[in-house]
C-alpha positions in Angstrom: 70.4 106.7 57.4 70.1 110.2 56.1 69.7 110.0 52.4 70.9 113.5 51.7 74.0 112.9 53.7 74.6 109.7 51.8 74.6 111.5 48.5 76.5 114.6 49.6 78.9 115.7 46.9 77.5 113.5 44.2 77.0 114.9 40.7 75.4 111.8 39.2 72.9 109.5 40.9 71.4 106.3 39.4 68.3 104.5 40.8 66.8 101.1 39.8 64.5 98.4 41.2 64.1 94.8 40.3 63.3 93.3 37.0 59.6 93.0 36.1 59.0 95.9 38.5 55.8 96.1 40.6 54.3 99.2 42.1 56.6 99.2 45.1 59.8 99.0 43.0 58.6 101.8 40.6 57.1 103.9 43.4 60.2 103.7 45.5 62.4 104.6 42.5 60.3 107.6 41.4 59.5 108.7 44.9 63.2 108.9 45.7 64.1 110.4 42.4 61.5 113.2 42.6 62.5 113.9 46.2 66.2 114.2 45.3 65.4 116.3 42.3 63.6 118.8 44.6 66.5 119.0 47.0 69.4 118.6 44.6 68.4 120.5 41.4 72.0 120.6 40.0 72.5 116.8 40.3 71.8 114.4 37.4 69.4 111.7 38.5 68.6 108.7 36.2 66.0 106.1 36.9 66.1 102.7 35.2 63.4 100.1 35.0 61.9 97.3 32.9 58.4 97.2 31.5 55.6 98.4 33.8 51.9 97.6 33.6 49.8 100.2 32.0 47.8 101.3 35.1 51.0 102.1 36.9 52.3 104.0 33.9 49.1 106.0 33.8 49.3 107.3 37.4 53.0 107.2 38.3 54.4 110.7 38.4 57.6 111.2 36.4 57.2 107.9 34.5 58.4 109.6 31.3 61.8 110.1 33.0 62.5 106.4 33.3 65.1 104.9 31.1 63.2 101.7 30.1 66.0 100.8 27.6 68.7 100.9 30.3 70.8 103.2 28.2 72.9 106.0 29.6 76.0 108.0 28.7 77.2 108.1 32.3 80.3 105.9 32.6 80.3 105.7 36.4 77.6 107.0 38.8 78.8 108.7 41.9 75.9 107.0 43.8 73.6 104.2 42.7 70.5 103.2 44.6 69.4 99.5 44.4 65.8 99.5 45.6 63.4 96.7 46.6 65.9 93.9 45.6 69.4 92.5 45.8 71.6 93.6 42.9 71.4 90.2 41.1 67.8 91.2 40.0 68.6 94.7 38.7 68.5 93.4 35.1 70.1 95.9 32.7 70.9 98.3 35.6 73.3 95.9 37.3 76.5 97.0 35.5 75.8 100.6 36.6 75.4 99.5 40.2 78.5 97.4 40.1 80.6 100.3 38.7 79.2 103.0 41.0 81.5 104.8 43.3 79.0 104.3 46.1 76.3 101.7 46.2 73.2 102.0 48.4 70.8 99.1 48.9 67.3 99.8 50.4 64.9 96.9 50.7 62.4 95.1 52.9 62.9 91.5 51.7 64.3 89.2 54.3 66.2 87.2 51.6 68.3 90.2 50.6 71.9 89.6 51.7 72.8 93.3 51.4 75.5 93.9 48.7 75.8 97.6 48.8 78.4 99.8 50.5 75.4 101.0 52.6 72.6 98.6 53.3 69.2 99.6 54.8 67.2 96.4 54.9 64.2 96.2 57.2 62.0 93.1 56.7 59.5 94.4 59.2 58.5 97.2 56.8 55.5 96.8 54.5 57.3 98.0 51.5 60.4 99.8 50.2 58.2 102.8 49.7 57.5 102.9 53.4 61.3 102.8 54.0 61.8 105.7 51.6 59.1 107.6 53.4 61.0 107.1 56.7 64.3 108.3 55.2 63.2 111.6 53.7 62.1 114.8 55.3 58.3 114.7 55.6 58.2 118.5 55.4 59.6 118.4 51.9 57.3 115.8 50.4 55.4 117.1 47.4 52.2 115.6 45.8 54.2 113.7 43.1 56.5 112.2 45.8 53.5 111.3 48.0 51.6 109.7 45.1 54.6 107.6 44.0 55.1 106.3 47.5 51.4 105.7 48.2 51.1 103.6 45.0 54.0 101.4 46.2 52.5 101.0 49.6 49.0 100.0 48.4 50.4 97.5 45.9 52.8 95.8 48.4 50.2 95.6 51.2 47.3 94.5 49.1 45.6 97.7 50.0 46.5 97.3 53.7 45.2 93.7 54.1 48.5 91.8 54.1 50.2 90.9 57.3 53.0 93.3 56.6 50.7 96.2 57.3 51.6 97.8 60.6 50.3 100.8 62.5 53.3 102.8 61.1 52.3 101.7 57.6 48.9 103.2 58.1 50.3 106.4 59.6 52.7 106.8 56.7 49.9 106.3 54.2 47.7 108.7 56.1 50.4 111.4 55.9 50.9 110.7 52.2 47.1 111.1 51.6 47.2 114.5 53.3 49.2 115.8 50.3 46.0 115.9 48.3 46.8 113.0 45.9 45.6 113.4 42.3 43.6 111.4 41.5 42.2 110.7 45.0 43.2 107.5 46.8 40.1 105.6 46.0 40.7 106.0 42.3 44.3 105.0 42.6 43.3 101.8 44.5 40.6 100.9 42.0 42.7 101.6 38.9 46.1 100.2 40.0 45.3 97.4 42.4 41.9 96.1 41.3 41.6 97.3 37.7 42.2 94.7 34.9 42.0 94.8 31.2 39.7 92.4 29.4 42.7 90.3 28.4 44.0 90.2 31.9 40.7 89.0 33.2 40.7 86.3 30.5 44.1 85.0 31.5 43.1 85.1 35.2 40.0 83.1 34.3 42.0 80.6 32.4 44.5 80.2 35.3 41.7 79.7 37.8 39.8 77.3 35.5 42.9 75.1 35.0 44.1 75.2 38.6 44.5 72.0 40.7 44.3 71.3 44.4 46.8 68.9 46.1 48.0 67.9 49.5 44.4 67.2 50.5 43.1 70.6 49.3 45.6 72.6 51.3 47.7 73.7 48.3 46.7 74.9 44.8 48.7 75.3 41.6 48.2 76.8 38.2 50.4 76.9 35.2 50.2 79.1 32.1 52.5 78.1 29.2 53.9 80.5 26.6 51.5 79.2 23.9 48.5 80.2 26.1 50.1 83.6 26.8 50.5 84.2 23.0 46.9 83.1 22.4 45.6 85.7 24.9 48.2 88.3 23.8 49.4 88.8 27.3 52.9 89.2 28.8 54.6 89.0 32.3 53.1 92.3 33.5 49.6 90.8 32.9 50.2 87.9 35.4 50.1 90.3 38.4 47.6 89.2 41.0 46.9 85.7 39.9 48.9 84.0 42.7 47.1 86.1 45.3 43.7 85.3 43.8 44.5 81.5 43.9 45.4 82.0 47.6 41.8 83.1 48.3 40.6 79.6 47.7 38.9 78.1 50.8 41.0 75.7 52.7 44.2 76.6 50.8 47.4 77.2 52.8 49.8 77.6 49.9 49.4 78.8 46.3 51.8 78.2 43.4 51.4 80.1 40.1 53.8 79.6 37.2 54.1 81.1 33.8 56.5 80.2 31.0 59.0 82.8 30.0 60.9 80.6 27.5 61.1 76.9 26.8 61.5 75.0 30.2 61.9 78.2 32.1 59.1 79.3 34.5 58.6 82.3 36.7 57.2 81.0 39.9 55.1 83.0 42.4 54.4 81.5 45.9 51.9 82.6 48.5 51.2 81.3 52.0 48.8 81.9 54.8 51.7 81.7 57.2 51.6 77.9 57.6 54.9 77.7 55.7 57.7 80.2 54.9 57.6 80.5 51.1 60.7 82.8 51.2 62.7 79.8 52.4 61.4 77.7 49.5 62.0 80.4 46.9 65.5 81.0 48.3 66.3 77.3 47.8 65.6 77.7 44.1 67.6 81.0 43.8 64.8 83.4 44.4 63.5 85.2 47.5 60.8 87.3 49.0 58.8 87.3 52.2 57.4 84.6 54.5 54.0 84.8 52.9 54.9 86.0 49.4 57.9 85.0 47.4 59.1 84.0 43.9 61.8 82.4 41.9 62.7 81.3 38.4 63.0 77.5 37.7 64.4 75.7 34.7 62.7 72.4 34.2 59.5 70.8 33.0 56.6 72.3 34.9 55.5 69.1 36.5 59.0 68.5 37.8 59.0 72.0 39.3 55.6 71.4 41.0 56.9 68.0 42.4 60.0 69.6 43.8 58.2 72.5 45.3 55.6 70.1 46.8 58.4 68.2 48.4 59.8 71.4 49.9 56.3 72.2 51.3 56.1 68.7 52.8 59.5 69.1 54.4 58.5 72.4 56.0 55.1 71.1 57.2 56.8 68.0 58.8 59.4 70.3 60.5 56.6 72.5 61.8 54.6 69.5 63.1 57.7 68.2 64.8 58.2 71.4 66.7 54.6 71.4 68.0 
């Protein structure tokens, strides 16, 4: 795919990532937007997104351009980019994608069915930011573009420690670093990936304290209800990283973290060491993701959700044992 060819003749371009955007969704959106603005100065480019955690806001270039209210006076975009997700998770941007004259979907999630006129879906990539890097002219990458894409890569690879990190990922990151990122890469990593506010550390501690092991210590689960979130004055963006921290528990093959978004509705994050494919489980419940990291939203009592997911884990483990 040649991105500039795909948008040739367009006068209006819209860009959006998934709801509750992470560093990859925002980084890909802003990286693409800033690149296109540099190459197509006469084209209107709008970026839409939901709430973003403060550390990403602080360092993401062009963040002030994002339409967090999803409002626009454009009736129909000539081209609309759906990044890092299928269109059903575009939240307030979905109507703009649906009405666009040309729809382009770029993603690295294996669960994405591809619902654009043009679909560039590569599950082997570490991140959508890596895909954007591959699709733009490296000679025309500016520091803001490089910083946006680098932020997305470090967040989606766990600072290059997840299994989706490839040689190409490292080469892409190295090239982005060569653009003299401001602040330097170490600061970006500490502030965006590792840095937490006092309240975020408190809710992390509460989630770890109330976690439970099951399946003979091979799985761990933790649930945070809405009342607890209100007590600690935290929201969805403050839940980032808890599932991955649970996964670091010795002997654990699968981690489940849930938080309540409204009565009997829970956002579920799943992590795996590769023993099971959590994307398959998430897809069964209407979500998606990767083999080792996935998520979904479930409407039920939390203990029923845990029991159902536990059954799904058992089924996968039995199937795997049967194949060995």
